[in-house]
C-alpha positions in Angstrom: 37.0 -44.0 13.6 38.1 -41.0 15.7 35.5 -38.5 16.5 35.5 -34.9 17.0 33.4 -32.9 18.7 32.4 -29.5 17.8 29.7 -26.7 19.4 31.3 -23.3 18.6 30.1 -19.9 18.9 32.3 -18.5 16.4 32.0 -19.6 13.2 34.4 -17.9 11.5 36.8 -20.6 9.1 34.6 -23.5 10.6 33.1 -25.4 7.8 36.6 -25.8 5.8 38.5 -26.7 9.5 35.2 -29.2 10.2 35.3 -30.2 6.1 39.4 -31.0 6.1 38.8 -33.0 9.4 36.4 -35.3 7.3 38.2 -35.7 4.9 40.8 -37.5 7.1 38.8 -39.4 8.4 37.3 -38.2 12.0 33.4 -38.3 13.0 31.8 -35.1 14.0 29.5 -34.8 16.6 28.2 -31.3 17.2 25.1 -29.5 18.7 22.4 -26.7 18.5 23.6 -23.9 15.7 26.5 -25.4 14.7 25.2 -29.0 13.8 23.1 -26.8 12.1 25.3 -24.7 10.1 27.8 -27.6 9.1 24.5 -29.6 7.7 23.9 -26.5 5.7 27.4 -26.8 4.5 26.6 -30.5 3.5 28.3 -32.4 6.0 26.8 -34.7 7.9 26.9 -35.2 11.5 25.6 -36.5 14.9 23.9 -34.8 17.3 25.0 -34.9 20.6 21.8 -36.9 22.2 22.5 -40.0 19.8 25.6 -40.2 21.6 24.0 -39.3 25.1 20.7 -41.4 24.4 19.7 -38.3 26.8 17.7 -36.1 25.2 18.5 -32.4 24.8 16.5 -30.6 28.5 15.6 -27.0 29.8 15.9 -25.2 26.6 19.6 -26.4 25.9 20.6 -25.6 29.1 21.9 -29.5 30.0 22.6 -31.2 26.8 26.4 -31.9 27.2 26.7 -32.6 30.9 26.5 -36.0 30.6 29.1 -39.3 31.6 29.4 -40.5 27.6 30.8 -36.9 26.6 33.2 -36.1 29.9 33.7 -39.6 30.4 35.1 -40.0 26.6 37.1 -36.2 27.2 38.9 -37.1 31.3 39.5 -40.6 29.9 43.5 -41.6 30.7 44.2 -43.9 27.6 46.8 -45.6 29.1 45.4 -46.2 32.8 43.6 -49.9 31.9 40.6 -49.1 34.8 39.7 -46.1 32.6 40.0 -47.7 29.5 38.0 -50.8 30.8 35.4 -48.6 32.9 34.5 -46.7 29.0 33.7 -50.3 27.8 31.7 -50.8 30.8 29.4 -48.2 30.6 29.1 -48.0 26.3 31.7 -44.6 26.1 33.8 -44.0 23.1 36.6 -42.1 22.7 36.8 -38.4 21.4 39.6 -37.2 20.2 39.4 -33.6 18.9 37.5 -30.6 20.5 36.7 -28.0 18.6 34.5 -25.7 21.1 34.5 -21.9 21.6 31.6 -19.9 23.9 28.5 -18.4 24.4 29.3 -14.2 23.3 29.2 -13.7 27.4 31.1 -10.2 26.3 29.1 -8.9 22.9 25.6 -9.7 25.2 26.9 -7.7 28.2 27.4 -4.9 25.4 24.3 -5.3 23.7 21.8 -2.0 23.4 19.3 -2.4 25.8 19.9 -6.3 26.5 18.0 -7.7 29.9 19.3 -8.9 32.8 18.1 -11.7 32.0 19.3 -12.6 28.8 23.3 -12.2 29.9 22.3 -14.4 32.7 21.5 -17.2 30.4 24.8 -16.5 27.7 26.8 -17.9 30.9 28.0 -21.0 28.8 28.3 -23.9 31.1 28.7 -26.8 29.1 31.4 -25.2 26.9 33.7 -24.3 29.5 33.2 -27.8 30.8 33.6 -29.7 27.6 37.4 -27.3 27.5 38.7 -28.2 30.8 37.6 -31.9 30.7 39.3 -32.1 27.3 42.4 -29.9 28.2 42.5 -31.5 32.0 43.7 -34.4 29.3 46.1 -32.6 26.5 48.4 -35.8 26.4 46.3 -37.5 24.3 42.9 -34.5 23.1 43.8 -31.1 21.1 41.5 -28.8 21.6 40.6 -25.8 20.2 39.4 -22.7 21.3 40.7 -20.3 18.6 40.2 -20.5 15.2 42.9 -19.0 14.5 44.6 -22.5 15.5 42.5 -24.4 12.9 45.5 -24.4 10.0 48.3 -25.5 12.5 46.0 -28.4 13.7 44.8 -29.8 10.6 48.9 -28.9 9.4 50.2 -31.4 11.7 47.4 -34.4 11.4 48.5 -34.2 7.6 51.7 -35.1 8.0 51.4 -36.2 11.0 48.6 -38.3 11.9 48.3 -36.3 15.6 49.4 -33.5 17.0 52.4 -32.6 18.6 52.1 -33.2 22.5 54.1 -28.7 22.9 51.6 -28.1 19.8 48.3 -30.1 22.3 49.9 -28.2 25.2 50.1 -24.6 23.9 46.1 -25.2 23.1 45.1 -26.6 26.5 47.3 -23.1 28.0 45.2 -21.3 25.6 41.3 -22.8 26.5 42.1 -21.9 30.2 43.5 -18.5 29.0 40.2 -18.1 27.6 37.5 -20.1 29.7 39.6 -18.2 32.8 38.7 -14.6 30.6 35.3 -15.6 30.9 34.8 -16.2 33.6 36.5 -13.3 35.1 34.2 -11.2 32.6 31.0 -13.0 34.4 32.9 -11.6 37.8 33.0 -8.5 36.7 29.9 -8.4 35.1 27.8 -9.5 39.0 30.4 -7.5 41.1 29.4 -3.8 39.3 26.3 -5.2 39.8 25.8 -6.1 43.1 28.7 -2.9 43.7 31.2 -4.1 45.6 34.2 -1.6 45.1 37.4 -4.4 46.4 36.2 -7.4 46.8 38.0 -10.4 48.6 39.5 -10.8 44.6 40.3 -9.6 42.0 41.0 -11.3 38.2 41.6 -8.7 35.7 41.1 -9.7 31.3 42.7 -7.7 28.7 43.0 -8.8 25.2 46.7 -8.5 23.6 46.4 -5.4 21.0 49.6 -5.9 19.5 53.6 -6.8 20.4 55.9 -4.2 21.1 59.6 -4.1 19.6 60.3 -3.7 23.4 59.8 -1.2 26.6 61.4 1.5 27.9 64.3 0.3 27.1 65.3 -2.2 24.2 66.6 -4.9 26.8 63.0 -4.8 27.9 60.3 -6.9 26.4 56.8 -5.4 26.4 53.2 -5.8 24.8 50.2 -3.5 24.4 46.5 -5.2 25.9 43.2 -3.7 25.8 40.6 -3.8 28.2 36.9 -5.5 27.9 35.4 -2.2 26.3 38.2 0.6 25.3 36.1 3.4 25.4 38.9 7.1 25.6 41.5 5.3 25.4 44.4 4.0 23.2 43.6 1.1 22.8 40.4 2.4 20.9 42.5 4.8 18.9 42.8 4.8 15.1 46.2 4.4 13.5 46.0 6.7 10.3 49.7 6.9 9.4 52.8 6.2 10.9 55.3 3.9 12.1 53.9 1.5 15.3 53.3 3.2 18.2 56.3 1.7 21.2 55.9 1.4 24.9 56.7 5.2 25.5 55.1 6.1 22.2 52.0 4.6 24.2 51.9 6.0 28.0 52.9 9.2 26.1 49.5 9.0 24.8 47.5 8.2 27.3 48.9 11.3 29.8 48.0 13.1 27.0 44.6 12.0 26.0 44.1 12.0 30.6 45.1 16.0 30.5 42.7 16.8 27.3 39.7 15.6 29.1 39.8 18.0 31.6 39.4 20.9 29.1 35.8 19.6 27.6 34.1 22.0 26.2 37.1 24.3 25.3 39.2 24.1 22.0 42.3 22.5 23.9 46.0 21.5 22.9 47.7 19.5 25.5 51.8 18.8 24.1 53.3 15.6 26.5 57.0 14.8 26.7 58.1 12.0 29.2 54.5 11.4 30.6 54.7 14.8 31.6 52.9 17.9 29.7 55.4 20.7 28.6 52.7 22.2 27.0 48.8 23.5 27.1 46.8 26.0 25.6 43.0 26.7 25.4 41.3 29.0 23.0 38.6 30.4 20.7 39.7 27.6 18.0 41.6 24.8 17.5 44.2 26.6 15.8 45.1 29.7 18.8 45.4 26.6 21.5 47.9 24.9 19.7 49.6 28.6 19.4 49.6 28.2 23.3 51.1 25.0 24.0 53.8 25.8 21.1 54.7 28.7 22.7 54.6 27.2 26.6 57.8 25.2 25.7 58.8 25.3 22.0 62.3 23.2 23.4 60.5 20.3 25.0 57.6 19.8 22.8 60.4 18.8 20.0 59.9 14.9 19.3 56.9 15.3 22.0 53.0 13.8 21.5 50.3 16.3 21.0 46.9 16.0 21.8 43.9 17.9 20.0 40.3 18.2 20.5 39.4 19.4 17.8 39.2 18.3 14.2 42.5 19.5 12.3 42.4 21.8 9.7 45.3 22.8 6.6 46.1 25.7 8.4 47.1 24.0 11.9 48.6 20.7 10.0 51.0 23.1 8.3 52.0 23.8 11.7 52.9 20.8 13.5 54.8 19.8 9.8 57.3 22.1 10.7 58.0 20.5 14.4 59.6 17.4 15.0 56.2 15.1 16.6 56.5 11.9 17.4 52.1 11.4 17.6 49.3 13.8 17.2 46.0 12.6 18.1 43.2 14.3 17.2 39.0 13.4 16.8 39.9 13.6 12.7 42.1 15.4 9.9 40.7 17.1 7.3 41.4 15.4 4.2 44.2 18.3 3.0 45.2 18.1 6.2 45.7 14.8 6.2 47.6 14.7 3.2 50.3 17.5 4.1 51.3 15.8 8.3 51.2 12.2 5.8 54.2 13.0 4.1 56.0 12.5 7.0 56.9 9.0 6.8 57.4 7.9 11.0 54.6 10.7 12.1 52.3 8.5 14.4 48.7 10.0 13.2 45.5 8.5 15.4 42.4 9.3 14.9 40.8 8.9 18.4 37.0 10.5 19.2 37.6 12.7 22.2 33.7 13.0 23.5 33.8 9.9 24.7 34.2 8.4 28.6 36.6 6.8 30.0 34.9 2.9 30.8 36.6 1.9 33.9 37.2 4.4 36.6 40.1 2.1 38.7 43.9 3.0 38.0 46.2 0.0 38.6 49.0 -0.3 39.0 51.6 -2.6 39.6 54.2 -3.4 42.7 56.9 -6.3 43.4 53.9 -9.4 43.4 51.0 -7.2 44.4 49.1 -4.7 42.6 47.8 -0.9 43.9 43.4 0.1 42.9 42.7 2.2 43.4 40.0 5.4 41.3 40.7 7.5 39.2 41.5 10.8 39.4 38.5 12.6 38.0 37.9 15.3 40.7 36.8 18.5 39.3 36.0 22.0 41.0 34.6 25.2 40.4 35.4 28.4 41.5 32.0 28.1 43.7 34.6 25.4 45.7 37.7 27.9 46.4 38.1 29.2 49.4 40.2 32.5 49.7 42.7 32.7 53.1 43.6 36.0 52.0 43.2 39.1 52.5 43.9 40.5 48.6 40.6 38.4 46.6 41.7 37.1 43.2 40.2 39.3 40.5 37.8 37.3 37.7 40.5 36.5 35.0 42.9 35.0 37.9 40.0 32.4 38.6 39.3 32.1 35.6 44.0 31.1 35.4 43.7 29.5 38.7 41.2 27.5 37.5 43.0 26.3 34.3 46.7 25.8 36.5 44.5 23.4 38.2 43.4 21.5 35.8 46.9 20.7 34.6 48.9 20.7 37.7 46.7 17.0 38.5 48.6 15.6 36.0 52.3 16.7 36.4 54.7 14.5 38.0 54.7 15.3 42.3 55.6 17.6 42.8 54.5 19.9 41.1 54.0 23.4 40.2 52.6 25.8 37.5 52.4 28.3 35.8 50.2 29.7 33.7 48.8 33.4 32.0 46.8 33.9 29.5 45.4 30.9 28.9 48.5 29.0 28.6 51.2 27.1 30.7 54.7 29.1 30.7 56.2 27.0 33.5 56.4 23.0 34.6 58.1 22.2 37.4 57.7 18.5 37.9 58.9 15.3 39.9 61.7 17.1 42.3 62.0 15.6 45.7 60.6 19.2 47.0 58.1 21.9 46.0 60.7 24.6 46.4 62.9 23.1 43.5 59.8 22.2 41.6 58.6 26.7 41.9 62.2 27.4 40.9 62.7 24.8 37.6 59.1 26.5 36.1 59.7 29.7 37.9 63.3 29.3 35.6 61.4 27.9 32.6 58.7 30.8 32.5 61.6 33.5 32.7 59.6 37.2 32.3 57.0 35.8 31.7 55.7 34.6 35.0 55.5 38.1 36.1 51.8 38.5 36.4 51.2 34.9 36.4 48.8 32.6 38.6 50.5 29.5 40.4 49.0 25.6 41.3 50.5 23.6 43.4 49.8 19.9 43.6 50.0 19.7 47.7 49.7 22.2 50.5 53.1 24.4 51.1 55.2 23.2 54.2 57.4 26.2 54.8 56.9 29.5 53.0 60.3 29.2 51.1 57.3 28.5 47.3 55.2 31.4 48.2 58.4 33.6 48.9 60.0 32.7 45.7 56.6 32.8 43.6 56.6 36.6 44.8 59.7 37.7 43.9 59.0 36.2 40.3 55.9 38.4 39.9 53.1 36.1 40.7 49.9 37.5 41.4 47.5 34.5 42.7 48.1 31.2 43.6 45.8 27.6 43.8 46.7 25.1 46.7 45.7 22.5 48.6 45.7 23.5 52.1 46.3 21.7 54.7 49.4 22.4 56.5 50.1 22.8 59.7 52.3 26.1 59.1 49.9 27.6 56.0 49.9 30.9 58.4 53.4 31.6 57.4 52.4 30.6 53.5 49.7 32.8 54.0 51.3 35.6 55.5 53.6 36.4 53.1 50.7 36.1 50.5 49.1 39.1 52.9 52.5 41.2 53.3 53.2 41.2 49.1 49.0 41.5 47.8 49.4 38.4 46.3 45.7 36.1 46.6 45.3 32.6 47.3 43.4 30.0 47.0 42.6 26.6 49.0 40.6 24.2 47.0 40.6 21.3 49.7 42.0 18.6 47.1 45.6 16.8 47.0 46.5 16.0 43.4 49.7 14.1 43.8 50.6 12.4 41.0 53.5 9.9 41.7 
């Protein structure tokens, strides 16, 4: 008679799976809560102590760590010395293993959980059995995911055993499962010890969905989420529309990152190709959207919109009149949703915009490597500004300068933003020189540039950007400062009565 060792935390589909194993002639070995659940369902099992001849000790910390378990799992069955060792030590084969692990992640995320409780939910026996059996996958199918129950049962019924290919796939999943588990434990303890950049790092993500393709149709792609996504598209609920694409997710993420910097204000953000094409704030979400749209009604076509308040019927009517890929908002009034959902393909996403980002690190892959840095969440206030020109900015100019500073942080470097009346009027992004970005922003703003303020993500190495600002009618500038030629730009400002303030902070976004 074949024997199956079953010990699971996740009991989804357990009884049905084990019942079918019994019908196929398997004897069931089990432990603890799994044994109890099976016997309550009328399934006879053998306790692990009956196999080992040794009691469970230390509150169950030690129960499966025994040669009669691991010898059965690790025996190479066509190796005579291995088989002989089993006979000499009265060890019987175990022919199938079904194990998943203590809920470490769920424990860590539990409200009010103690460190001691977390430590007790580090599984030892489970990973050991999984690893032993999976090392020996030539002979033993190892299941750690209830989603694989049907496939295993089907093959056992049809062929009397699982295929080598299936066992190999299952073993690979097991080692991913245990690696993920160890990574979560390592992450918890690393954070507890406040070690920010340790000698090695293992990042674990769970698949959300396969994507039709990546940035381009010839690139395959998938979307994964972190252990506990909060202010993330991975935590958003899609209410309507087609599946998100790779580019949708990139743009959507850029939109919600910008939106976060305007918490406490009604704000609307339009994004195209990961750059803001329009940002507006107002006394209502409708007014904020009007400003974001007016900022660049051309570029928003086919863009992404993120809002930090409920979408009302009047706003929905406005949004429905233009082609948009995605609208992200905390919620939609029922009638507003009805209006927008008439468009078959538009993605309507619900996301709590008051949540905080769970992971404060940013990961960027390079060829065969990874760069890790803090996310750029730095904020400045009026008190942080240092005026370097003869003319000081007015209170209204300061308000607009701070608005410009929030936006320019999210524009690809070199970045220049023109702002007026709590809205962007010109955005120059990603040029190889700063004056080129300024010319783009000024051209986009047109006549609106007169009386506007300018934000720059980095210092001016030459006075040429300021000279363009003078020609356009810009009245005030915000920038980090720090160039050895700062005085040249200051002199141009003083000559033309422009106020300029330094932040002392650079906001490159390459």
